[in-house]
mmCIF file of the N, C-alpha and C atoms, coordinates in Angstrom:
data_MODEL
# 
_entry.id   MODEL 
# 
loop_
_atom_site.group_PDB 
_atom_site.id 
_atom_site.type_symbol 
_atom_site.label_atom_id 
_atom_site.label_alt_id 
_atom_site.label_comp_id 
_atom_site.label_asym_id 
_atom_site.label_entity_id 
_atom_site.label_seq_id 
_atom_site.pdbx_PDB_ins_code 
_atom_site.Cartn_x 
_atom_site.Cartn_y 
_atom_site.Cartn_z 
_atom_site.occupancy 
_atom_site.B_iso_or_equiv 
_atom_site.pdbx_formal_charge 
_atom_site.auth_seq_id 
_atom_site.auth_comp_id 
_atom_site.auth_asym_id 
_atom_site.auth_atom_id 
_atom_site.pdbx_PDB_model_num 
ATOM 1   N N  . MET A 1 1  ? -13.810 -0.144  -23.741 1.00 0.00 ? 1  MET A N  1 
ATOM 2   C CA . MET A 1 1  ? -12.632 0.388   -24.401 1.00 0.00 ? 1  MET A CA 1 
ATOM 3   C C  . MET A 1 1  ? -11.449 0.251   -23.454 1.00 0.00 ? 1  MET A C  1 
ATOM 4   N N  . ARG A 1 2  ? -10.381 -0.316  -23.934 1.00 0.00 ? 2  ARG A N  1 
ATOM 5   C CA . ARG A 1 2  ? -9.178  -0.487  -23.132 1.00 0.00 ? 2  ARG A CA 1 
ATOM 6   C C  . ARG A 1 2  ? -8.252  0.701   -23.323 1.00 0.00 ? 2  ARG A C  1 
ATOM 7   N N  . HIS A 1 3  ? -7.636  1.110   -22.235 1.00 0.00 ? 3  HIS A N  1 
ATOM 8   C CA . HIS A 1 3  ? -6.677  2.204   -22.269 1.00 0.00 ? 3  HIS A CA 1 
ATOM 9   C C  . HIS A 1 3  ? -5.309  1.644   -21.887 1.00 0.00 ? 3  HIS A C  1 
ATOM 10  N N  . PRO A 1 4  ? -4.290  1.908   -22.679 1.00 0.00 ? 4  PRO A N  1 
ATOM 11  C CA . PRO A 1 4  ? -2.963  1.395   -22.338 1.00 0.00 ? 4  PRO A CA 1 
ATOM 12  C C  . PRO A 1 4  ? -2.438  2.043   -21.051 1.00 0.00 ? 4  PRO A C  1 
ATOM 13  N N  . LEU A 1 5  ? -1.695  1.259   -20.290 1.00 0.00 ? 5  LEU A N  1 
ATOM 14  C CA . LEU A 1 5  ? -1.114  1.769   -19.056 1.00 0.00 ? 5  LEU A CA 1 
ATOM 15  C C  . LEU A 1 5  ? 0.134   2.585   -19.369 1.00 0.00 ? 5  LEU A C  1 
ATOM 16  N N  . THR A 1 6  ? 0.338   3.620   -18.556 1.00 0.00 ? 6  THR A N  1 
ATOM 17  C CA . THR A 1 6  ? 1.572   4.391   -18.668 1.00 0.00 ? 6  THR A CA 1 
ATOM 18  C C  . THR A 1 6  ? 2.710   3.562   -18.081 1.00 0.00 ? 6  THR A C  1 
ATOM 19  N N  . SER A 1 7  ? 3.934   3.970   -18.328 1.00 0.00 ? 7  SER A N  1 
ATOM 20  C CA . SER A 1 7  ? 5.066   3.229   -17.760 1.00 0.00 ? 7  SER A CA 1 
ATOM 21  C C  . SER A 1 7  ? 5.037   3.280   -16.232 1.00 0.00 ? 7  SER A C  1 
ATOM 22  N N  . ALA A 1 8  ? 4.604   4.408   -15.654 1.00 0.00 ? 8  ALA A N  1 
ATOM 23  C CA . ALA A 1 8  ? 4.505   4.513   -14.188 1.00 0.00 ? 8  ALA A CA 1 
ATOM 24  C C  . ALA A 1 8  ? 3.446   3.548   -13.654 1.00 0.00 ? 8  ALA A C  1 
ATOM 25  N N  . GLN A 1 9  ? 2.344   3.389   -14.367 1.00 0.00 ? 9  GLN A N  1 
ATOM 26  C CA . GLN A 1 9  ? 1.297   2.457   -13.942 1.00 0.00 ? 9  GLN A CA 1 
ATOM 27  C C  . GLN A 1 9  ? 1.776   1.016   -14.066 1.00 0.00 ? 9  GLN A C  1 
ATOM 28  N N  . GLN A 1 10 ? 2.526   0.704   -15.121 1.00 0.00 ? 10 GLN A N  1 
ATOM 29  C CA . GLN A 1 10 ? 3.081   -0.634  -15.281 1.00 0.00 ? 10 GLN A CA 1 
ATOM 30  C C  . GLN A 1 10 ? 4.077   -0.941  -14.170 1.00 0.00 ? 10 GLN A C  1 
ATOM 31  N N  . GLN A 1 11 ? 4.898   0.047   -13.822 1.00 0.00 ? 11 GLN A N  1 
ATOM 32  C CA . GLN A 1 11 ? 5.866   -0.128  -12.738 1.00 0.00 ? 11 GLN A CA 1 
ATOM 33  C C  . GLN A 1 11 ? 5.138   -0.369  -11.418 1.00 0.00 ? 11 GLN A C  1 
ATOM 34  N N  . LEU A 1 12 ? 4.065   0.368   -11.164 1.00 0.00 ? 12 LEU A N  1 
ATOM 35  C CA . LEU A 1 12 ? 3.278   0.189   -9.949  1.00 0.00 ? 12 LEU A CA 1 
ATOM 36  C C  . LEU A 1 12 ? 2.679   -1.212  -9.900  1.00 0.00 ? 12 LEU A C  1 
ATOM 37  N N  . GLY A 1 13 ? 2.182   -1.695  -11.037 1.00 0.00 ? 13 GLY A N  1 
ATOM 38  C CA . GLY A 1 13 ? 1.639   -3.044  -11.086 1.00 0.00 ? 13 GLY A CA 1 
ATOM 39  C C  . GLY A 1 13 ? 2.686   -4.090  -10.745 1.00 0.00 ? 13 GLY A C  1 
ATOM 40  N N  . GLY A 1 14 ? 3.887   -3.925  -11.276 1.00 0.00 ? 14 GLY A N  1 
ATOM 41  C CA . GLY A 1 14 ? 4.969   -4.851  -10.967 1.00 0.00 ? 14 GLY A CA 1 
ATOM 42  C C  . GLY A 1 14 ? 5.359   -4.799  -9.505  1.00 0.00 ? 14 GLY A C  1 
ATOM 43  N N  . GLN A 1 15 ? 5.390   -3.602  -8.958  1.00 0.00 ? 15 GLN A N  1 
ATOM 44  C CA . GLN A 1 15 ? 5.733   -3.418  -7.536  1.00 0.00 ? 15 GLN A CA 1 
ATOM 45  C C  . GLN A 1 15 ? 4.681   -4.110  -6.662  1.00 0.00 ? 15 GLN A C  1 
ATOM 46  N N  . THR A 1 16 ? 3.427   -3.913  -7.000  1.00 0.00 ? 16 THR A N  1 
ATOM 47  C CA . THR A 1 16 ? 2.335   -4.516  -6.234  1.00 0.00 ? 16 THR A CA 1 
ATOM 48  C C  . THR A 1 16 ? 2.409   -6.043  -6.313  1.00 0.00 ? 16 THR A C  1 
ATOM 49  N N  . ASP A 1 17 ? 2.684   -6.564  -7.509  1.00 0.00 ? 17 ASP A N  1 
ATOM 50  C CA . ASP A 1 17 ? 2.827   -8.015  -7.667  1.00 0.00 ? 17 ASP A CA 1 
ATOM 51  C C  . ASP A 1 17 ? 3.929   -8.557  -6.763  1.00 0.00 ? 17 ASP A C  1 
ATOM 52  N N  . LYS A 1 18 ? 5.040   -7.845  -6.670  1.00 0.00 ? 18 LYS A N  1 
ATOM 53  C CA . LYS A 1 18 ? 6.151   -8.298  -5.828  1.00 0.00 ? 18 LYS A CA 1 
ATOM 54  C C  . LYS A 1 18 ? 5.769   -8.313  -4.357  1.00 0.00 ? 18 LYS A C  1 
ATOM 55  N N  . TYR A 1 19 ? 5.038   -7.277  -3.899  1.00 0.00 ? 19 TYR A N  1 
ATOM 56  C CA . TYR A 1 19 ? 4.582   -7.253  -2.510  1.00 0.00 ? 19 TYR A CA 1 
ATOM 57  C C  . TYR A 1 19 ? 3.665   -8.450  -2.222  1.00 0.00 ? 19 TYR A C  1 
ATOM 58  N N  . TRP A 1 20 ? 2.687   -8.678  -3.108  1.00 0.00 ? 20 TRP A N  1 
ATOM 59  C CA . TRP A 1 20 ? 1.745   -9.784  -2.906  1.00 0.00 ? 20 TRP A CA 1 
ATOM 60  C C  . TRP A 1 20 ? 2.470   -11.124 -2.919  1.00 0.00 ? 20 TRP A C  1 
ATOM 61  N N  . ALA A 1 21 ? 3.391   -11.324 -3.859  1.00 0.00 ? 21 ALA A N  1 
ATOM 62  C CA . ALA A 1 21 ? 4.117   -12.589 -3.948  1.00 0.00 ? 21 ALA A CA 1 
ATOM 63  C C  . ALA A 1 21 ? 4.949   -12.837 -2.694  1.00 0.00 ? 21 ALA A C  1 
ATOM 64  N N  . ALA A 1 22 ? 5.623   -11.800 -2.207  1.00 0.00 ? 22 ALA A N  1 
ATOM 65  C CA . ALA A 1 22 ? 6.422   -11.940 -0.988  1.00 0.00 ? 22 ALA A CA 1 
ATOM 66  C C  . ALA A 1 22 ? 5.529   -12.277 0.199   1.00 0.00 ? 22 ALA A C  1 
ATOM 67  N N  . PHE A 1 23 ? 4.385   -11.625 0.284   1.00 0.00 ? 23 PHE A N  1 
ATOM 68  C CA . PHE A 1 23 ? 3.462   -11.882 1.389   1.00 0.00 ? 23 PHE A CA 1 
ATOM 69  C C  . PHE A 1 23 ? 2.920   -13.312 1.319   1.00 0.00 ? 23 PHE A C  1 
ATOM 70  N N  . ALA A 1 24 ? 2.562   -13.771 0.127   1.00 0.00 ? 24 ALA A N  1 
ATOM 71  C CA . ALA A 1 24 ? 2.054   -15.135 -0.031  1.00 0.00 ? 24 ALA A CA 1 
ATOM 72  C C  . ALA A 1 24 ? 3.129   -16.172 0.292   1.00 0.00 ? 24 ALA A C  1 
ATOM 73  N N  . ARG A 1 25 ? 4.349   -15.872 -0.077  1.00 0.00 ? 25 ARG A N  1 
ATOM 74  C CA . ARG A 1 25 ? 5.453   -16.812 0.108   1.00 0.00 ? 25 ARG A CA 1 
ATOM 75  C C  . ARG A 1 25 ? 5.931   -16.870 1.556   1.00 0.00 ? 25 ARG A C  1 
ATOM 76  N N  . THR A 1 26 ? 6.008   -15.701 2.230   1.00 0.00 ? 26 THR A N  1 
ATOM 77  C CA . THR A 1 26 ? 6.659   -15.649 3.545   1.00 0.00 ? 26 THR A CA 1 
ATOM 78  C C  . THR A 1 26 ? 5.789   -15.096 4.673   1.00 0.00 ? 26 THR A C  1 
ATOM 79  N N  . GLY A 1 27 ? 4.659   -14.475 4.329   1.00 0.00 ? 27 GLY A N  1 
ATOM 80  C CA . GLY A 1 27 ? 3.853   -13.803 5.351   1.00 0.00 ? 27 GLY A CA 1 
ATOM 81  C C  . GLY A 1 27 ? 4.344   -12.392 5.633   1.00 0.00 ? 27 GLY A C  1 
ATOM 82  N N  . ASN A 1 28 ? 5.364   -11.959 4.914   1.00 0.00 ? 28 ASN A N  1 
ATOM 83  C CA . ASN A 1 28 ? 5.942   -10.620 5.066   1.00 0.00 ? 28 ASN A CA 1 
ATOM 84  C C  . ASN A 1 28 ? 5.973   -9.970  3.678   1.00 0.00 ? 28 ASN A C  1 
ATOM 85  N N  . PRO A 1 29 ? 5.306   -8.833  3.486   1.00 0.00 ? 29 PRO A N  1 
ATOM 86  C CA . PRO A 1 29 ? 5.242   -8.230  2.155   1.00 0.00 ? 29 PRO A CA 1 
ATOM 87  C C  . PRO A 1 29 ? 6.504   -7.488  1.727   1.00 0.00 ? 29 PRO A C  1 
ATOM 88  N N  . ASN A 1 30 ? 7.457   -7.290  2.628   1.00 0.00 ? 30 ASN A N  1 
ATOM 89  C CA . ASN A 1 30 ? 8.640   -6.495  2.283   1.00 0.00 ? 30 ASN A CA 1 
ATOM 90  C C  . ASN A 1 30 ? 9.501   -7.178  1.229   1.00 0.00 ? 30 ASN A C  1 
ATOM 91  N N  . VAL A 1 31 ? 9.987   -6.361  0.305   1.00 0.00 ? 31 VAL A N  1 
ATOM 92  C CA . VAL A 1 31 ? 10.810  -6.819  -0.813  1.00 0.00 ? 31 VAL A CA 1 
ATOM 93  C C  . VAL A 1 31 ? 12.060  -5.951  -0.861  1.00 0.00 ? 31 VAL A C  1 
ATOM 94  N N  . LYS A 1 32 ? 13.215  -6.589  -0.973  1.00 0.00 ? 32 LYS A N  1 
ATOM 95  C CA . LYS A 1 32 ? 14.466  -5.839  -1.052  1.00 0.00 ? 32 LYS A CA 1 
ATOM 96  C C  . LYS A 1 32 ? 14.433  -4.888  -2.252  1.00 0.00 ? 32 LYS A C  1 
ATOM 97  N N  . GLY A 1 33 ? 14.827  -3.641  -2.018  1.00 0.00 ? 33 GLY A N  1 
ATOM 98  C CA . GLY A 1 33 ? 14.872  -2.652  -3.088  1.00 0.00 ? 33 GLY A CA 1 
ATOM 99  C C  . GLY A 1 33 ? 13.590  -1.868  -3.273  1.00 0.00 ? 33 GLY A C  1 
ATOM 100 N N  . GLN A 1 34 ? 12.574  -2.171  -2.480  1.00 0.00 ? 34 GLN A N  1 
ATOM 101 C CA . GLN A 1 34 ? 11.317  -1.422  -2.544  1.00 0.00 ? 34 GLN A CA 1 
ATOM 102 C C  . GLN A 1 34 ? 11.048  -0.773  -1.187  1.00 0.00 ? 34 GLN A C  1 
ATOM 103 N N  . GLU A 1 35 ? 10.168  0.195   -1.188  1.00 0.00 ? 35 GLU A N  1 
ATOM 104 C CA . GLU A 1 35 ? 9.758   0.861   0.061   1.00 0.00 ? 35 GLU A CA 1 
ATOM 105 C C  . GLU A 1 35 ? 9.302   -0.196  1.055   1.00 0.00 ? 35 GLU A C  1 
ATOM 106 N N  . SER A 1 36 ? 9.788   -0.107  2.306   1.00 0.00 ? 36 SER A N  1 
ATOM 107 C CA . SER A 1 36 ? 9.398   -1.071  3.336   1.00 0.00 ? 36 SER A CA 1 
ATOM 108 C C  . SER A 1 36 ? 7.954   -0.867  3.755   1.00 0.00 ? 36 SER A C  1 
ATOM 109 N N  . TRP A 1 37 ? 7.277   -1.975  3.905   1.00 0.00 ? 37 TRP A N  1 
ATOM 110 C CA . TRP A 1 37 ? 5.901   -1.947  4.384   1.00 0.00 ? 37 TRP A CA 1 
ATOM 111 C C  . TRP A 1 37 ? 5.970   -1.674  5.875   1.00 0.00 ? 37 TRP A C  1 
ATOM 112 N N  . PRO A 1 38 ? 5.341   -0.601  6.370   1.00 0.00 ? 38 PRO A N  1 
ATOM 113 C CA . PRO A 1 38 ? 5.485   -0.259  7.788   1.00 0.00 ? 38 PRO A CA 1 
ATOM 114 C C  . PRO A 1 38 ? 4.739   -1.228  8.700   1.00 0.00 ? 38 PRO A C  1 
ATOM 115 N N  . ARG A 1 39 ? 5.336   -1.480  9.857   1.00 0.00 ? 39 ARG A N  1 
ATOM 116 C CA . ARG A 1 39 ? 4.700   -2.363  10.843  1.00 0.00 ? 39 ARG A CA 1 
ATOM 117 C C  . ARG A 1 39 ? 3.647   -1.571  11.619  1.00 0.00 ? 39 ARG A C  1 
ATOM 118 N N  . VAL A 1 40 ? 2.480   -2.168  11.770  1.00 0.00 ? 40 VAL A N  1 
ATOM 119 C CA . VAL A 1 40 ? 1.408   -1.570  12.552  1.00 0.00 ? 40 VAL A CA 1 
ATOM 120 C C  . VAL A 1 40 ? 1.535   -2.088  13.977  1.00 0.00 ? 40 VAL A C  1 
ATOM 121 N N  . THR A 1 41 ? 1.524   -1.164  14.921  1.00 0.00 ? 41 THR A N  1 
ATOM 122 C CA . THR A 1 41 ? 1.629   -1.516  16.331  1.00 0.00 ? 41 THR A CA 1 
ATOM 123 C C  . THR A 1 41 ? 0.523   -0.786  17.084  1.00 0.00 ? 41 THR A C  1 
ATOM 124 N N  . PRO A 1 42 ? 0.222   -1.204  18.315  1.00 0.00 ? 42 PRO A N  1 
ATOM 125 C CA . PRO A 1 42 ? -0.792  -0.480  19.081  1.00 0.00 ? 42 PRO A CA 1 
ATOM 126 C C  . PRO A 1 42 ? -0.441  1.008   19.166  1.00 0.00 ? 42 PRO A C  1 
ATOM 127 N N  . GLY A 1 43 ? -1.352  1.831   18.791  1.00 0.00 ? 43 GLY A N  1 
ATOM 128 C CA . GLY A 1 43 ? -1.147  3.274   18.838  1.00 0.00 ? 43 GLY A CA 1 
ATOM 129 C C  . GLY A 1 43 ? -0.506  3.859   17.600  1.00 0.00 ? 43 GLY A C  1 
ATOM 130 N N  . ALA A 1 44 ? -0.099  3.036   16.657  1.00 0.00 ? 44 ALA A N  1 
ATOM 131 C CA . ALA A 1 44 ? 0.515   3.534   15.424  1.00 0.00 ? 44 ALA A CA 1 
ATOM 132 C C  . ALA A 1 44 ? -0.074  2.768   14.243  1.00 0.00 ? 44 ALA A C  1 
ATOM 133 N N  . ASP A 1 45 ? -0.669  3.498   13.334  1.00 0.00 ? 45 ASP A N  1 
ATOM 134 C CA . ASP A 1 45 ? -1.258  2.834   12.168  1.00 0.00 ? 45 ASP A CA 1 
ATOM 135 C C  . ASP A 1 45 ? -0.742  3.462   10.872  1.00 0.00 ? 45 ASP A C  1 
ATOM 136 N N  . PRO A 1 46 ? 0.575   3.308   10.622  1.00 0.00 ? 46 PRO A N  1 
ATOM 137 C CA . PRO A 1 46 ? 1.139   3.873   9.398   1.00 0.00 ? 46 PRO A CA 1 
ATOM 138 C C  . PRO A 1 46 ? 0.565   3.178   8.164   1.00 0.00 ? 46 PRO A C  1 
ATOM 139 N N  . VAL A 1 47 ? 0.514   3.910   7.068   1.00 0.00 ? 47 VAL A N  1 
ATOM 140 C CA . VAL A 1 47 ? -0.038  3.390   5.822   1.00 0.00 ? 47 VAL A CA 1 
ATOM 141 C C  . VAL A 1 47 ? 0.983   3.575   4.712   1.00 0.00 ? 47 VAL A C  1 
ATOM 142 N N  . LEU A 1 48 ? 1.193   2.526   3.929   1.00 0.00 ? 48 LEU A N  1 
ATOM 143 C CA . LEU A 1 48 ? 2.041   2.625   2.757   1.00 0.00 ? 48 LEU A CA 1 
ATOM 144 C C  . LEU A 1 48 ? 1.127   2.903   1.572   1.00 0.00 ? 48 LEU A C  1 
ATOM 145 N N  . GLY A 1 49 ? 1.281   4.076   0.975   1.00 0.00 ? 49 GLY A N  1 
ATOM 146 C CA . GLY A 1 49 ? 0.489   4.449   -0.188  1.00 0.00 ? 49 GLY A CA 1 
ATOM 147 C C  . GLY A 1 49 ? 1.260   4.154   -1.461  1.00 0.00 ? 49 GLY A C  1 
ATOM 148 N N  . LEU A 1 50 ? 0.714   3.298   -2.298  1.00 0.00 ? 50 LEU A N  1 
ATOM 149 C CA . LEU A 1 50 ? 1.349   2.957   -3.558  1.00 0.00 ? 50 LEU A CA 1 
ATOM 150 C C  . LEU A 1 50 ? 0.703   3.786   -4.657  1.00 0.00 ? 50 LEU A C  1 
ATOM 151 N N  . HIS A 1 51 ? 1.521   4.546   -5.369  1.00 0.00 ? 51 HIS A N  1 
ATOM 152 C CA . HIS A 1 51 ? 1.021   5.453   -6.406  1.00 0.00 ? 51 HIS A CA 1 
ATOM 153 C C  . HIS A 1 51 ? 1.906   5.345   -7.642  1.00 0.00 ? 51 HIS A C  1 
ATOM 154 N N  . PRO A 1 52 ? 1.329   5.529   -8.822  1.00 0.00 ? 52 PRO A N  1 
ATOM 155 C CA . PRO A 1 52 ? 2.188   5.580   -10.010 1.00 0.00 ? 52 PRO A CA 1 
ATOM 156 C C  . PRO A 1 52 ? 3.228   6.686   -9.838  1.00 0.00 ? 52 PRO A C  1 
ATOM 157 N N  . GLY A 1 53 ? 4.476   6.372   -10.024 1.00 0.00 ? 53 GLY A N  1 
ATOM 158 C CA . GLY A 1 53 ? 5.527   7.372   -9.898  1.00 0.00 ? 53 GLY A CA 1 
ATOM 159 C C  . GLY A 1 53 ? 6.165   7.453   -8.539  1.00 0.00 ? 53 GLY A C  1 
ATOM 160 N N  . GLY A 1 54 ? 5.676   6.668   -7.548  1.00 0.00 ? 54 GLY A N  1 
ATOM 161 C CA . GLY A 1 54 ? 6.301   6.689   -6.231  1.00 0.00 ? 54 GLY A CA 1 
ATOM 162 C C  . GLY A 1 54 ? 5.392   6.195   -5.138  1.00 0.00 ? 54 GLY A C  1 
ATOM 163 N N  . SER A 1 55 ? 5.982   5.871   -4.013  1.00 0.00 ? 55 SER A N  1 
ATOM 164 C CA . SER A 1 55 ? 5.240   5.383   -2.860  1.00 0.00 ? 55 SER A CA 1 
ATOM 165 C C  . SER A 1 55 ? 5.469   6.327   -1.693  1.00 0.00 ? 55 SER A C  1 
ATOM 166 N N  . THR A 1 56 ? 4.521   6.357   -0.781  1.00 0.00 ? 56 THR A N  1 
ATOM 167 C CA . THR A 1 56 ? 4.647   7.210   0.397   1.00 0.00 ? 56 THR A CA 1 
ATOM 168 C C  . THR A 1 56 ? 4.256   6.432   1.637   1.00 0.00 ? 56 THR A C  1 
ATOM 169 N N  . VAL A 1 57 ? 4.895   6.735   2.743   1.00 0.00 ? 57 VAL A N  1 
ATOM 170 C CA . VAL A 1 57 ? 4.499   6.190   4.033   1.00 0.00 ? 57 VAL A CA 1 
ATOM 171 C C  . VAL A 1 57 ? 3.913   7.347   4.821   1.00 0.00 ? 57 VAL A C  1 
ATOM 172 N N  . SER A 1 58 ? 2.697   7.163   5.280   1.00 0.00 ? 58 SER A N  1 
ATOM 173 C CA . SER A 1 58 ? 2.005   8.205   6.014   1.00 0.00 ? 58 SER A CA 1 
ATOM 174 C C  . SER A 1 58 ? 1.771   7.760   7.442   1.00 0.00 ? 58 SER A C  1 
ATOM 175 N N  . THR A 1 59 ? 1.967   8.658   8.370   1.00 0.00 ? 59 THR A N  1 
ATOM 176 C CA . THR A 1 59 ? 1.673   8.351   9.767   1.00 0.00 ? 59 THR A CA 1 
ATOM 177 C C  . THR A 1 59 ? 0.341   8.968   10.186  1.00 0.00 ? 59 THR A C  1 
ATOM 178 N N  . THR A 1 60 ? -0.365  9.548   9.229   1.00 0.00 ? 60 THR A N  1 
ATOM 179 C CA . THR A 1 60 ? -1.684  10.094  9.512   1.00 0.00 ? 60 THR A CA 1 
ATOM 180 C C  . THR A 1 60 ? -2.611  8.954   9.890   1.00 0.00 ? 60 THR A C  1 
ATOM 181 N N  . ALA A 1 61 ? -3.451  9.181   10.844  1.00 0.00 ? 61 ALA A N  1 
ATOM 182 C CA . ALA A 1 61 ? -4.408  8.157   11.247  1.00 0.00 ? 61 ALA A CA 1 
ATOM 183 C C  . ALA A 1 61 ? -5.323  7.839   10.063  1.00 0.00 ? 61 ALA A C  1 
ATOM 184 N N  . PHE A 1 62 ? -5.145  6.678   9.480   1.00 0.00 ? 62 PHE A N  1 
ATOM 185 C CA . PHE A 1 62 ? -5.859  6.290   8.269   1.00 0.00 ? 62 PHE A CA 1 
ATOM 186 C C  . PHE A 1 62 ? -7.375  6.318   8.473   1.00 0.00 ? 62 PHE A C  1 
ATOM 187 N N  . LEU A 1 63 ? -7.833  5.735   9.572   1.00 0.00 ? 63 LEU A N  1 
ATOM 188 C CA . LEU A 1 63 ? -9.275  5.652   9.794   1.00 0.00 ? 63 LEU A CA 1 
ATOM 189 C C  . LEU A 1 63 ? -9.920  7.024   9.847   1.00 0.00 ? 63 LEU A C  1 
ATOM 190 N N  . GLY A 1 64 ? -9.303  7.948   10.560  1.00 0.00 ? 64 GLY A N  1 
ATOM 191 C CA . GLY A 1 64 ? -9.853  9.295   10.661  1.00 0.00 ? 64 GLY A CA 1 
ATOM 192 C C  . GLY A 1 64 ? -9.727  10.077  9.372   1.00 0.00 ? 64 GLY A C  1 
ATOM 193 N N  . ALA A 1 65 ? -8.584  9.947   8.706   1.00 0.00 ? 65 ALA A N  1 
ATOM 194 C CA . ALA A 1 65 ? -8.353  10.682  7.472   1.00 0.00 ? 65 ALA A CA 1 
ATOM 195 C C  . ALA A 1 65 ? -9.319  10.273  6.374   1.00 0.00 ? 65 ALA A C  1 
ATOM 196 N N  . HIS A 1 66 ? -9.752  9.031   6.403   1.00 0.00 ? 66 HIS A N  1 
ATOM 197 C CA . HIS A 1 66 ? -10.667 8.533   5.374   1.00 0.00 ? 66 HIS A CA 1 
ATOM 198 C C  . HIS A 1 66 ? -12.090 8.392   5.878   1.00 0.00 ? 66 HIS A C  1 
ATOM 199 N N  . GLN A 1 67 ? -12.347 8.939   7.058   1.00 0.00 ? 67 GLN A N  1 
ATOM 200 C CA . GLN A 1 67 ? -13.685 8.966   7.651   1.00 0.00 ? 67 GLN A CA 1 
ATOM 201 C C  . GLN A 1 67 ? -14.319 7.576   7.700   1.00 0.00 ? 67 GLN A C  1 
ATOM 202 N N  . CYS A 1 68 ? -13.533 6.593   8.137   1.00 0.00 ? 68 CYS A N  1 
ATOM 203 C CA . CYS A 1 68 ? -13.994 5.217   8.158   1.00 0.00 ? 68 CYS A CA 1 
ATOM 204 C C  . CYS A 1 68 ? -15.124 4.997   9.164   1.00 0.00 ? 68 CYS A C  1 
ATOM 205 N N  . ASP A 1 69 ? -15.221 5.832   10.191  1.00 0.00 ? 69 ASP A N  1 
ATOM 206 C CA . ASP A 1 69 ? -16.321 5.685   11.161  1.00 0.00 ? 69 ASP A CA 1 
ATOM 207 C C  . ASP A 1 69 ? -17.670 5.807   10.486  1.00 0.00 ? 69 ASP A C  1 
ATOM 208 N N  . PHE A 1 70 ? -17.733 6.538   9.394   1.00 0.00 ? 70 PHE A N  1 
ATOM 209 C CA . PHE A 1 70 ? -18.979 6.704   8.640   1.00 0.00 ? 70 PHE A CA 1 
ATOM 210 C C  . PHE A 1 70 ? -19.545 5.353   8.218   1.00 0.00 ? 70 PHE A C  1 
ATOM 211 N N  . TRP A 1 71 ? -18.650 4.380   7.914   1.00 0.00 ? 71 TRP A N  1 
ATOM 212 C CA . TRP A 1 71 ? -19.068 3.084   7.388   1.00 0.00 ? 71 TRP A CA 1 
ATOM 213 C C  . TRP A 1 71 ? -19.263 2.061   8.493   1.00 0.00 ? 71 TRP A C  1 
ATOM 214 N N  . GLY A 1 72 ? -19.161 2.483   9.763   1.00 0.00 ? 72 GLY A N  1 
ATOM 215 C CA . GLY A 1 72 ? -19.317 1.564   10.873  1.00 0.00 ? 72 GLY A CA 1 
ATOM 216 C C  . GLY A 1 72 ? -20.733 1.016   10.982  1.00 0.00 ? 72 GLY A C  1 
ATOM 217 N N  . ASN A 1 73 ? -20.890 0.055   11.866  1.00 0.00 ? 73 ASN A N  1 
ATOM 218 C CA . ASN A 1 73 ? -22.206 -0.547  12.082  1.00 0.00 ? 73 ASN A CA 1 
ATOM 219 C C  . ASN A 1 73 ? -23.151 0.458   12.718  1.00 0.00 ? 73 ASN A C  1 
ATOM 220 N N  . PRO A 1 74 ? -24.407 0.432   12.312  1.00 0.00 ? 74 PRO A N  1 
ATOM 221 C CA . PRO A 1 74 ? -25.402 1.381   12.898  1.00 0.00 ? 74 PRO A CA 1 
ATOM 222 C C  . PRO A 1 74 ? -25.710 1.060   14.337  1.00 0.00 ? 74 PRO A C  1 
# 
């Protein structure tokens, strides 16, 4: 069963398409007029969260916040 997308979900899809297209075209996902994709540097692992209705940039340590060590090699 298909469920129609809300306008916020459609907008998110368009935003995501623009990021991917920019990255494929230039190697840089940033698009004028959209939230800037944060640069990852040693000691800083910011995350751009794309959500219907808005985007957020988080400076929380992504790996720890999502318990990624759990999925590490045994």
